[in-house]
TORPA-4810 file (N, C-alpha, C, O; in nm, 3 decimals):
<nodes>
NODE_1_17.700_-6.060_12.549_17.811_-5.973_12.519_17.938_-6.057_12.500_17.964_-6.149_12.577_M
NODE_2_18.015_-6.025_12.399_18.141_-6.092_12.374_18.250_-6.030_12.460_18.265_-5.908_12.465_T
NODE_3_18.326_-6.115_12.528_18.440_-6.069_12.609_18.568_-6.119_12.543_18.584_-6.239_12.519_R
NODE_4_18.658_-6.025_12.515_18.784_-6.059_12.450_18.899_-6.017_12.539_18.910_-5.901_12.580_I
NODE_5_18.986_-6.113_12.570_19.106_-6.085_12.647_19.217_-6.039_12.557_19.235_-6.091_12.447_G
NODE_6_19.293_-5.941_12.602_19.409_-5.893_12.528_19.533_-5.923_12.612_19.543_-5.881_12.727_I
NODE_7_19.626_-5.997_12.552_19.752_-6.031_12.617_19.864_-5.960_12.543_19.876_-5.971_12.420_I
NODE_8_19.946_-5.889_12.616_20.064_-5.824_12.558_20.184_-5.911_12.594_20.204_-5.944_12.711_V
NODE_9_20.263_-5.947_12.495_20.377_-6.037_12.515_20.494_-5.974_12.587_20.581_-6.046_12.635_G
NODE_10_20.499_-5.844_12.595_20.610_-5.774_12.659_20.575_-5.737_12.803_20.460_-5.706_12.833_S
NODE_11_20.674_-5.740_12.889_20.653_-5.695_13.027_20.705_-5.553_13.048_20.690_-5.499_13.157_V
NODE_12_20.764_-5.492_12.947_20.818_-5.356_12.958_20.706_-5.255_12.973_20.608_-5.258_12.899_A
NODE_13_20.719_-5.166_13.068_20.617_-5.064_13.092_20.599_-4.975_12.969_20.486_-4.936_12.937_E
NODE_14_20.708_-4.942_12.900_20.701_-4.855_12.783_20.687_-4.930_12.652_20.718_-4.875_12.546_G
NODE_15_20.642_-5.053_12.656_20.630_-5.138_12.538_20.544_-5.075_12.430_20.434_-5.026_12.457_S
NODE_16_20.595_-5.075_12.305_20.513_-5.026_12.194_20.396_-5.120_12.169_20.290_-5.076_12.124_I
NODE_17_20.413_-5.248_12.196_20.302_-5.343_12.180_20.192_-5.314_12.282_20.074_-5.332_12.252_N
NODE_18_20.230_-5.270_12.400_20.130_-5.232_12.500_20.053_-5.108_12.455_19.932_-5.098_12.474_K
NODE_19_20.124_-5.012_12.394_20.057_-4.892_12.342_19.956_-4.929_12.234_19.845_-4.877_12.231_K
NODE_20_19.996_-5.019_12.146_19.906_-5.062_12.039_19.787_-5.138_12.098_19.673_-5.115_12.057_V
NODE_21_19.812_-5.227_12.192_19.704_-5.306_12.253_19.601_-5.216_12.322_19.482_-5.246_12.322_A
NODE_22_19.647_-5.108_12.380_19.557_-5.015_12.449_19.463_-4.945_12.351_19.350_-4.912_12.387_T
NODE_23_19.509_-4.924_12.230_19.430_-4.854_12.128_19.326_-4.946_12.063_19.221_-4.898_12.019_V
NODE_24_19.353_-5.075_12.056_19.267_-5.167_11.982_19.118_-5.156_12.017_19.036_-5.149_11.925_L
NODE_25_19.079_-5.155_12.144_18.935_-5.149_12.175_18.866_-5.025_12.118_18.747_-5.030_12.087_P
NODE_26_18.939_-4.916_12.105_18.878_-4.792_12.053_18.850_-4.800_11.904_18.774_-4.719_11.851_T
NODE_27_18.911_-4.897_11.836_18.896_-4.910_11.691_18.795_-5.018_11.650_18.771_-5.038_11.531_L
NODE_28_18.738_-5.085_11.747_18.640_-5.189_11.716_18.508_-5.127_11.673_18.458_-5.036_11.738_A
NODE_29_18.453_-5.177_11.563_18.323_-5.128_11.516_18.211_-5.167_11.613_18.120_-5.088_11.638_D
NODE_30_18.219_-5.288_11.668_18.117_-5.338_11.760_18.152_-5.291_11.901_18.234_-5.352_11.970_D
NODE_31_18.090_-5.182_11.943_18.121_-5.124_12.073_18.057_-5.199_12.189_18.077_-5.162_12.305_Q
NODE_32_17.980_-5.304_12.160_17.924_-5.385_12.269_18.022_-5.492_12.316_17.996_-5.561_12.414_S
NODE_33_18.134_-5.506_12.245_18.236_-5.603_12.286_18.311_-5.548_12.406_18.349_-5.430_12.410_V
NODE_34_18.332_-5.634_12.505_18.411_-5.595_12.622_18.553_-5.649_12.606_18.573_-5.769_12.588_E
NODE_35_18.650_-5.558_12.611_18.791_-5.597_12.604_18.850_-5.594_12.744_18.830_-5.499_12.819_F
NODE_36_18.922_-5.699_12.777_18.981_-5.713_12.910_19.130_-5.737_12.892_19.170_-5.829_12.821_V
NODE_37_19.213_-5.654_12.955_19.358_-5.674_12.946_19.398_-5.780_13.048_19.370_-5.767_13.167_H
NODE_38_19.465_-5.886_13.000_19.509_-5.996_13.084_19.658_-5.980_13.110_19.739_-5.984_13.017_L
NODE_39_19.694_-5.962_13.235_19.831_-5.927_13.274_19.911_-6.051_13.312_19.876_-6.122_13.406_D
NODE_40_20.018_-6.075_13.238_20.102_-6.192_13.264_20.226_-6.160_13.349_20.304_-6.250_13.378_L
NODE_41_20.243_-6.035_13.387_20.369_-5.992_13.449_20.397_-6.052_13.586_20.514_-6.058_13.626_T
NODE_42_20.298_-6.096_13.659_20.320_-6.147_13.794_20.347_-6.297_13.798_20.376_-6.352_13.904_A
NODE_43_20.336_-6.364_13.684_20.353_-6.510_13.683_20.497_-6.550_13.712_20.590_-6.496_13.652_L
NODE_44_20.516_-6.645_13.804_20.651_-6.699_13.823_20.685_-6.791_13.706_20.598_-6.825_13.626_P
NODE_45_20.810_-6.830_13.697_20.851_-6.925_13.593_20.779_-7.058_13.618_20.777_-7.108_13.731_I
NODE_46_20.720_-7.114_13.510_20.648_-7.241_13.525_20.744_-7.351_13.570_20.856_-7.362_13.522_Y
NODE_47_20.695_-7.432_13.662_20.771_-7.545_13.715_20.671_-7.658_13.740_20.580_-7.644_13.821_N
NODE_48_20.689_-7.769_13.669_20.593_-7.880_13.682_20.585_-7.933_13.825_20.487_-7.998_13.861_Y
NODE_49_20.686_-7.907_13.907_20.681_-7.953_14.046_20.574_-7.879_14.126_20.538_-7.921_14.236_E
NODE_50_20.523_-7.768_14.071_20.416_-7.695_14.137_20.277_-7.749_14.100_20.177_-7.709_14.160_L
NODE_51_20.271_-7.840_14.002_20.141_-7.899_13.966_20.080_-7.962_14.091_20.145_-8.039_14.162_D
NODE_52_19.955_-7.929_14.115_19.886_-7.979_14.233_19.896_-7.882_14.350_19.822_-7.896_14.447_G
NODE_53_19.986_-7.786_14.343_20.002_-7.685_14.448_20.039_-7.552_14.383_20.142_-7.492_14.412_N
NODE_54_19.952_-7.508_14.294_19.979_-7.389_14.215_19.978_-7.261_14.297_19.903_-7.251_14.394_W
NODE_55_20.062_-7.164_14.258_20.048_-7.032_14.319_19.915_-6.969_14.274_19.868_-6.995_14.163_P
NODE_56_19.857_-6.889_14.360_19.726_-6.830_14.330_19.728_-6.749_14.200_19.630_-6.751_14.125_E
NODE_57_19.837_-6.679_14.173_19.844_-6.598_14.052_19.833_-6.683_13.926_19.778_-6.638_13.826_V
NODE_58_19.884_-6.805_13.929_19.874_-6.894_13.814_19.731_-6.944_13.796_19.682_-6.953_13.683_A
NODE_59_19.664_-6.976_13.906_19.524_-7.017_13.899_19.438_-6.903_13.845_19.349_-6.926_13.762_T
NODE_60_19.463_-6.782_13.892_19.389_-6.665_13.843_19.416_-6.641_13.695_19.325_-6.602_13.621_E
NODE_61_19.539_-6.664_13.651_19.575_-6.648_13.510_19.493_-6.743_13.423_19.432_-6.702_13.324_W
NODE_62_19.491_-6.871_13.460_19.413_-6.968_13.384_19.265_-6.929_13.381_19.200_-6.936_13.277_K
NODE_63_19.213_-6.887_13.494_19.072_-6.849_13.503_19.043_-6.728_13.415_18.936_-6.722_13.353_Q
NODE_64_19.135_-6.632_13.408_19.113_-6.513_13.326_19.100_-6.550_13.179_19.024_-6.487_13.106_S
NODE_65_19.173_-6.650_13.135_19.164_-6.697_12.997_19.032_-6.770_12.974_18.967_-6.753_12.871_I
NODE_66_18.993_-6.851_13.070_18.868_-6.927_13.058_18.745_-6.837_13.064_18.639_-6.873_13.014_E
NODE_67_18.758_-6.720_13.126_18.645_-6.629_13.144_18.614_-6.543_13.022_18.515_-6.470_13.023_D
NODE_68_18.697_-6.550_12.917_18.672_-6.469_12.797_18.635_-6.561_12.681_18.664_-6.681_12.682_V
NODE_69_18.571_-6.501_12.580_18.528_-6.577_12.463_18.641_-6.601_12.364_18.637_-6.695_12.285_D
NODE_70_18.741_-6.517_12.368_18.853_-6.527_12.277_18.965_-6.437_12.323_18.951_-6.360_12.417_G
NODE_71_19.078_-6.447_12.253_19.199_-6.378_12.295_19.261_-6.305_12.175_19.263_-6.358_12.064_I
NODE_72_19.312_-6.187_12.199_19.402_-6.117_12.107_19.538_-6.113_12.175_19.549_-6.070_12.290_I
NODE_73_19.641_-6.160_12.105_19.777_-6.152_12.157_19.855_-6.053_12.072_19.863_-6.066_11.950_I
NODE_74_19.912_-5.954_12.138_19.994_-5.851_12.073_20.136_-5.871_12.126_20.163_-5.850_12.245_V
NODE_75_20.226_-5.913_12.038_20.358_-5.952_12.086_20.474_-5.893_12.007_20.466_-5.880_11.885_T
NODE_76_20.581_-5.856_12.076_20.704_-5.823_12.006_20.776_-5.951_11.966_20.734_-6.061_11.999_P
NODE_77_20.884_-5.933_11.895_20.971_-6.045_11.860_21.103_-6.029_11.933_21.168_-5.925_11.924_E
NODE_78_21.141_-6.133_12.006_21.270_-6.135_12.076_21.351_-6.250_12.018_21.308_-6.365_12.022_Y
NODE_79_21.467_-6.220_11.965_21.558_-6.324_11.913_21.488_-6.421_11.819_21.506_-6.542_11.830_S
NODE_80_21.408_-6.367_11.727_21.338_-6.446_11.625_21.230_-6.539_11.681_21.196_-6.639_11.619_R
NODE_81_21.176_-6.505_11.799_21.070_-6.585_11.859_20.986_-6.497_11.951_21.001_-6.375_11.953_S
NODE_82_20.898_-6.561_12.027_20.816_-6.487_12.122_20.896_-6.460_12.248_20.990_-6.534_12.278_I
NODE_83_20.862_-6.356_12.322_20.930_-6.328_12.449_20.911_-6.443_12.549_20.809_-6.512_12.549_P
NODE_84_21.010_-6.462_12.633_21.005_-6.567_12.735_20.885_-6.553_12.827_20.826_-6.653_12.867_G
NODE_85_20.849_-6.430_12.861_20.735_-6.409_12.952_20.605_-6.459_12.889_20.520_-6.515_12.958_A
NODE_86_20.590_-6.439_12.758_20.470_-6.487_12.690_20.469_-6.640_12.685_20.367_-6.702_12.711_L
NODE_87_20.582_-6.699_12.653_20.591_-6.847_12.650_20.560_-6.904_12.787_20.489_-7.004_12.799_K
NODE_88_20.612_-6.840_12.891_20.585_-6.884_13.027_20.435_-6.878_13.059_20.380_-6.970_13.120_N
NODE_89_20.370_-6.770_13.018_20.226_-6.755_13.043_20.147_-6.863_12.968_20.049_-6.916_13.021_A
NODE_90_20.190_-6.894_12.846_20.124_-7.000_12.770_20.145_-7.136_12.836_20.055_-7.220_12.838_L
NODE_91_20.265_-7.157_12.891_20.292_-7.282_12.962_20.201_-7.297_13.083_20.145_-7.405_13.106_D
NODE_92_20.185_-7.191_13.162_20.094_-7.198_13.277_19.952_-7.228_13.231_19.882_-7.309_13.292_W
NODE_93_19.909_-7.163_13.121_19.771_-7.182_13.074_19.747_-7.324_13.024_19.634_-7.372_13.027_A
NODE_94_19.853_-7.391_12.979_19.836_-7.524_12.920_19.841_-7.637_13.022_19.823_-7.753_12.986_S
NODE_95_19.866_-7.606_13.145_19.881_-7.709_13.249_19.766_-7.703_13.348_19.696_-7.602_13.348_R
NODE_96_19.739_-7.801_13.430_19.801_-7.932_13.425_19.758_-8.007_13.299_19.664_-7.966_13.231_P
NODE_97_19.829_-8.116_13.270_19.804_-8.193_13.151_19.655_-8.222_13.135_19.589_-8.266_13.229_W
NODE_98_19.604_-8.196_13.014_19.464_-8.223_12.985_19.370_-8.110_13.021_19.249_-8.121_13.001_G
NODE_99_19.423_-8.000_13.076_19.339_-7.888_13.117_19.389_-7.757_13.058_19.399_-7.656_13.128_Q
NODE_100_19.419_-7.759_12.929_19.470_-7.641_12.860_19.359_-7.538_12.845_19.257_-7.566_12.783_N
NODE_101_19.378_-7.421_12.900_19.277_-7.314_12.893_19.258_-7.259_12.752_19.158_-7.193_12.725_S
NODE_102_19.353_-7.284_12.663_19.342_-7.235_12.525_19.273_-7.333_12.430_19.242_-7.296_12.317_F
NODE_103_19.249_-7.455_12.473_19.187_-7.552_12.384_19.052_-7.502_12.335_18.962_-7.475_12.415_T
NODE_104_19.039_-7.489_12.204_18.915_-7.441_12.145_18.892_-7.291_12.155_18.794_-7.240_12.102_G
NODE_105_18.981_-7.221_12.222_18.966_-7.076_12.242_19.016_-7.003_12.117_19.133_-7.016_12.083_K
NODE_106_18.930_-6.926_12.047_18.975_-6.855_11.928_19.073_-6.743_11.964_19.054_-6.671_12.062_P
NODE_107_19.177_-6.730_11.883_19.283_-6.634_11.910_19.317_-6.558_11.782_19.314_-6.614_11.672_V
NODE_108_19.348_-6.431_11.797_19.402_-6.349_11.688_19.535_-6.293_11.738_19.546_-6.252_11.853_A
NODE_109_19.635_-6.292_11.650_19.767_-6.244_11.692_19.817_-6.135_11.599_19.786_-6.132_11.480_I
NODE_110_19.894_-6.046_11.655_19.960_-5.939_11.580_20.079_-5.892_11.662_20.099_-5.935_11.776_M
NODE_111_20.157_-5.805_11.603_20.268_-5.747_11.676_20.310_-5.617_11.614_20.287_-5.592_11.495_G
NODE_112_20.371_-5.534_11.695_20.421_-5.405_11.651_20.573_-5.401_11.665_20.630_-5.460_11.757_A
NODE_113_20.635_-5.332_11.572_20.780_-5.315_11.579_20.817_-5.187_11.505_20.736_-5.129_11.434_S
NODE_114_20.940_-5.145_11.524_20.986_-5.027_11.452_21.022_-5.061_11.307_21.038_-4.971_11.224_I
NODE_115_21.036_-5.190_11.278_21.057_-5.236_11.142_20.926_-5.282_11.081_20.826_-5.296_11.152_G
NODE_116_20.924_-5.304_10.950_20.797_-5.335_10.882_20.747_-5.477_10.906_20.627_-5.500_10.906_T
NODE_117_20.837_-5.572_10.926_20.792_-5.710_10.951_20.859_-5.768_11.074_20.890_-5.887_11.078_T
NODE_118_20.882_-5.686_11.173_20.960_-5.724_11.288_20.903_-5.834_11.375_20.976_-5.891_11.455_G
NODE_119_20.776_-5.866_11.362_20.720_-5.970_11.448_20.679_-6.095_11.369_20.609_-6.181_11.422_T
NODE_120_20.723_-6.105_11.246_20.681_-6.217_11.161_20.723_-6.352_11.219_20.641_-6.444_11.225_A
NODE_121_20.846_-6.366_11.262_20.891_-6.494_11.318_20.823_-6.523_11.451_20.787_-6.638_11.478_M
NODE_122_20.807_-6.423_11.533_20.738_-6.443_11.661_20.596_-6.491_11.637_20.550_-6.584_11.703_A
NODE_123_20.528_-6.431_11.542_20.391_-6.472_11.513_20.387_-6.614_11.459_20.295_-6.690_11.490_Q
NODE_124_20.485_-6.652_11.378_20.487_-6.789_11.326_20.508_-6.889_11.440_20.441_-6.992_11.445_Q
NODE_125_20.599_-6.859_11.531_20.620_-6.948_11.645_20.494_-6.956_11.731_20.458_-7.063_11.779_H
NODE_126_20.430_-6.843_11.750_20.306_-6.840_11.828_20.197_-6.923_11.760_20.122_-6.993_11.827_L
NODE_127_20.188_-6.915_11.629_20.090_-6.997_11.555_20.116_-7.146_11.577_20.022_-7.224_11.591_R
NODE_128_20.243_-7.185_11.580_20.277_-7.325_11.604_20.230_-7.370_11.742_20.174_-7.479_11.757_N
NODE_129_20.253_-7.288_11.842_20.211_-7.320_11.979_20.059_-7.331_11.986_20.006_-7.426_12.043_I
NODE_130_19.990_-7.234_11.928_19.844_-7.233_11.934_19.784_-7.350_11.856_19.679_-7.401_11.894_L
NODE_131_19.849_-7.393_11.748_19.802_-7.511_11.676_19.812_-7.634_11.766_19.722_-7.718_11.767_A
NODE_132_19.922_-7.645_11.840_19.937_-7.755_11.935_19.829_-7.751_12.043_19.784_-7.855_12.090_H
NODE_133_19.789_-7.631_12.080_19.684_-7.614_12.181_19.544_-7.641_12.125_19.447_-7.643_12.201_F
NODE_134_19.532_-7.661_11.995_19.402_-7.678_11.929_19.318_-7.553_11.945_19.198_-7.559_11.972_S
NODE_135_19.384_-7.439_11.927_19.321_-7.309_11.939_19.303_-7.249_11.800_19.402_-7.220_11.734_S
NODE_136_19.179_-7.229_11.755_19.158_-7.173_11.621_19.216_-7.031_11.613_19.177_-6.942_11.689_P
NODE_137_19.308_-7.013_11.519_19.381_-6.886_11.510_19.344_-6.813_11.381_19.340_-6.873_11.274_T
NODE_138_19.317_-6.685_11.394_19.285_-6.601_11.279_19.401_-6.603_11.180_19.515_-6.575_11.216_L
NODE_139_19.371_-6.637_11.054_19.475_-6.643_10.952_19.502_-6.508_10.887_19.617_-6.472_10.865_G
NODE_140_19.397_-6.434_10.856_19.411_-6.306_10.788_19.321_-6.203_10.853_19.210_-6.237_10.895_Q
NODE_141_19.364_-6.081_10.864_19.487_-6.027_10.811_19.606_-6.054_10.903_19.596_-6.038_11.025_P
NODE_142_19.717_-6.095_10.844_19.840_-6.100_10.920_19.880_-5.955_10.944_19.884_-5.875_10.850_E
NODE_143_19.909_-5.922_11.067_19.933_-5.782_11.099_20.069_-5.764_11.164_20.089_-5.796_11.281_T
NODE_144_20.160_-5.712_11.085_20.294_-5.676_11.131_20.296_-5.524_11.135_20.333_-5.459_11.037_F
NODE_145_20.256_-5.469_11.246_20.230_-5.325_11.256_20.360_-5.246_11.267_20.440_-5.266_11.359_F
NODE_146_20.378_-5.155_11.172_20.496_-5.068_11.172_20.467_-4.950_11.264_20.394_-4.858_11.229_H
NODE_147_20.527_-4.955_11.383_20.500_-4.854_11.486_20.570_-4.723_11.454_20.690_-4.720_11.428_F
NODE_148_20.493_-4.616_11.457_20.546_-4.481_11.439_20.504_-4.400_11.561_20.386_-4.368_11.576_N
NODE_149_20.599_-4.365_11.649_20.560_-4.294_11.772_20.491_-4.161_11.746_20.411_-4.116_11.828_P
NODE_150_20.521_-4.096_11.634_20.458_-3.968_11.602_20.309_-3.982_11.574_20.236_-3.883_11.575_A
NODE_151_20.263_-4.105_11.548_20.121_-4.129_11.518_20.035_-4.132_11.643_19.912_-4.133_11.633_A
NODE_152_20.097_-4.135_11.760_20.024_-4.144_11.886_20.029_-4.011_11.961_20.134_-3.948_11.971_F
NODE_153_19.913_-3.970_12.011_19.906_-3.846_12.089_19.961_-3.865_12.229_19.992_-3.976_12.270_G
NODE_154_19.973_-3.755_12.302_20.022_-3.758_12.440_19.934_-3.846_12.528_19.983_-3.905_12.625_Q
NODE_155_19.806_-3.855_12.497_19.713_-3.937_12.575_19.713_-4.083_12.533_19.637_-4.163_12.588_D
NODE_156_19.797_-4.119_12.435_19.804_-4.257_12.388_19.711_-4.288_12.273_19.716_-4.399_12.218_G
NODE_157_19.628_-4.193_12.234_19.535_-4.217_12.123_19.611_-4.220_11.991_19.716_-4.158_11.976_S
NODE_158_19.555_-4.291_11.896_19.615_-4.302_11.763_19.563_-4.186_11.678_19.443_-4.169_11.662_L
NODE_159_19.655_-4.108_11.623_19.620_-3.987_11.549_19.633_-4.002_11.398_19.595_-3.912_11.324_Q
NODE_160_19.687_-4.114_11.351_19.718_-4.135_11.210_19.611_-4.223_11.145_19.590_-4.337_11.187_D
NODE_161_19.542_-4.170_11.044_19.431_-4.243_10.981_19.476_-4.372_10.913_19.406_-4.473_10.921_D
NODE_162_19.593_-4.371_10.848_19.641_-4.492_10.780_19.671_-4.602_10.882_19.637_-4.718_10.859_A
NODE_163_19.736_-4.566_10.992_19.765_-4.666_11.094_19.638_-4.711_11.165_19.625_-4.828_11.201_Q
NODE_164_19.544_-4.621_11.184_19.415_-4.658_11.244_19.341_-4.756_11.154_19.274_-4.847_11.204_A
NODE_165_19.352_-4.740_11.023_19.286_-4.832_10.931_19.347_-4.971_10.941_19.274_-5.071_10.936_A
NODE_166_19.479_-4.981_10.954_19.544_-5.111_10.968_19.499_-5.179_11.096_19.458_-5.295_11.094_V
NODE_167_19.506_-5.108_11.208_19.467_-5.167_11.336_19.317_-5.193_11.343_19.275_-5.293_11.401_L
NODE_168_19.237_-5.105_11.285_19.092_-5.126_11.282_19.056_-5.250_11.202_18.969_-5.328_11.242_G
NODE_169_19.123_-5.269_11.089_19.099_-5.390_11.009_19.132_-5.515_11.087_19.059_-5.614_11.082_G
NODE_170_19.245_-5.510_11.161_19.282_-5.626_11.242_19.182_-5.652_11.354_19.133_-5.764_11.367_F
NODE_171_19.152_-5.551_11.435_19.067_-5.574_11.552_18.927_-5.617_11.509_18.865_-5.700_11.577_V
NODE_172_18.875_-5.564_11.399_18.742_-5.605_11.355_18.741_-5.747_11.299_18.644_-5.820_11.317_N
NODE_173_18.849_-5.786_11.232_18.861_-5.926_11.188_18.873_-6.018_11.309_18.818_-6.128_11.309_A
NODE_174_18.945_-5.973_11.413_18.960_-6.053_11.535_18.824_-6.071_11.604_18.790_-6.181_11.647_A
NODE_175_18.749_-5.963_11.615_18.615_-5.971_11.677_18.527_-6.068_11.598_18.461_-6.153_11.657_V
NODE_176_18.526_-6.056_11.465_18.445_-6.146_11.382_18.487_-6.292_11.402_18.402_-6.380_11.415_D
NODE_177_18.619_-6.316_11.403_18.673_-6.451_11.422_18.626_-6.509_11.556_18.579_-6.623_11.562_H
NODE_178_18.639_-6.431_11.661_18.603_-6.478_11.795_18.452_-6.498_11.806_18.407_-6.598_11.862_I
NODE_179_18.374_-6.405_11.753_18.229_-6.419_11.761_18.179_-6.536_11.678_18.085_-6.604_11.719_Q
NODE_180_18.241_-6.562_11.562_18.195_-6.676_11.481_18.225_-6.807_11.552_18.145_-6.901_11.543_S
NODE_181_18.336_-6.817_11.622_18.365_-6.939_11.698_18.275_-6.951_11.820_18.239_-7.062_11.859_H
NODE_182_18.240_-6.839_11.881_18.147_-6.843_11.994_18.010_-6.896_11.948_17.946_-6.973_12.019_A
NODE_183_17.966_-6.852_11.829_17.838_-6.901_11.775_17.847_-7.050_11.744_17.754_-7.126_11.774_R
NODE_184_17.958_-7.093_11.685_17.976_-7.236_11.656_17.974_-7.318_11.783_17.909_-7.423_11.789_L
NODE_185_18.044_-7.272_11.886_18.049_-7.344_12.013_17.912_-7.347_12.081_17.879_-7.444_12.149_N
NODE_186_17.833_-7.243_12.063_17.700_-7.238_12.123_17.606_-7.338_12.056_17.512_-7.388_12.119_A
NODE_187_17.632_-7.367_11.927_17.545_-7.459_11.851_17.586_-7.604_11.865_17.517_-7.692_11.814_N
NODE_188_17.696_-7.632_11.933_17.745_-7.770_11.946_17.663_-7.845_12.049_17.689_-7.963_12.073_V
</nodes>
């Protein structure tokens, strides 16, 4: 069974990116895939002076990334980049030196905003970071999801067919990307 971790870049409880991330597993064609939400909200600010004496939450964070076959990151854009909390989580995952949990881990990224391309710069910055991590990143479809609150029901389900098609296309491409890298890694 393929296990895919979902990381939301926002720590806001009412985050639109969190709403979108919650819907993604329901749109996957392959229902045998297990989606696991990876929570970055408890991580303290990374400090290299803690190397060798990590807080337990940071060790658990790294392990949660290592325990999945691939990652989907759903992120907002803050000040033309990724949110600080997401960067902090990536910093924890990349340490200690030489033990980056993202190395070789396939990743797919997307973001939701009230504008049509509101996460484009954040996604580009995230691609740069993941390239440095040597993490194979899904190139297409680039998904800058235009969030419409009226498309979501009271229970959080997505009620709009056009928006479901966009998110379904993304999540299925992400699953294919992650599974193809898992097969490649198994054959090495």
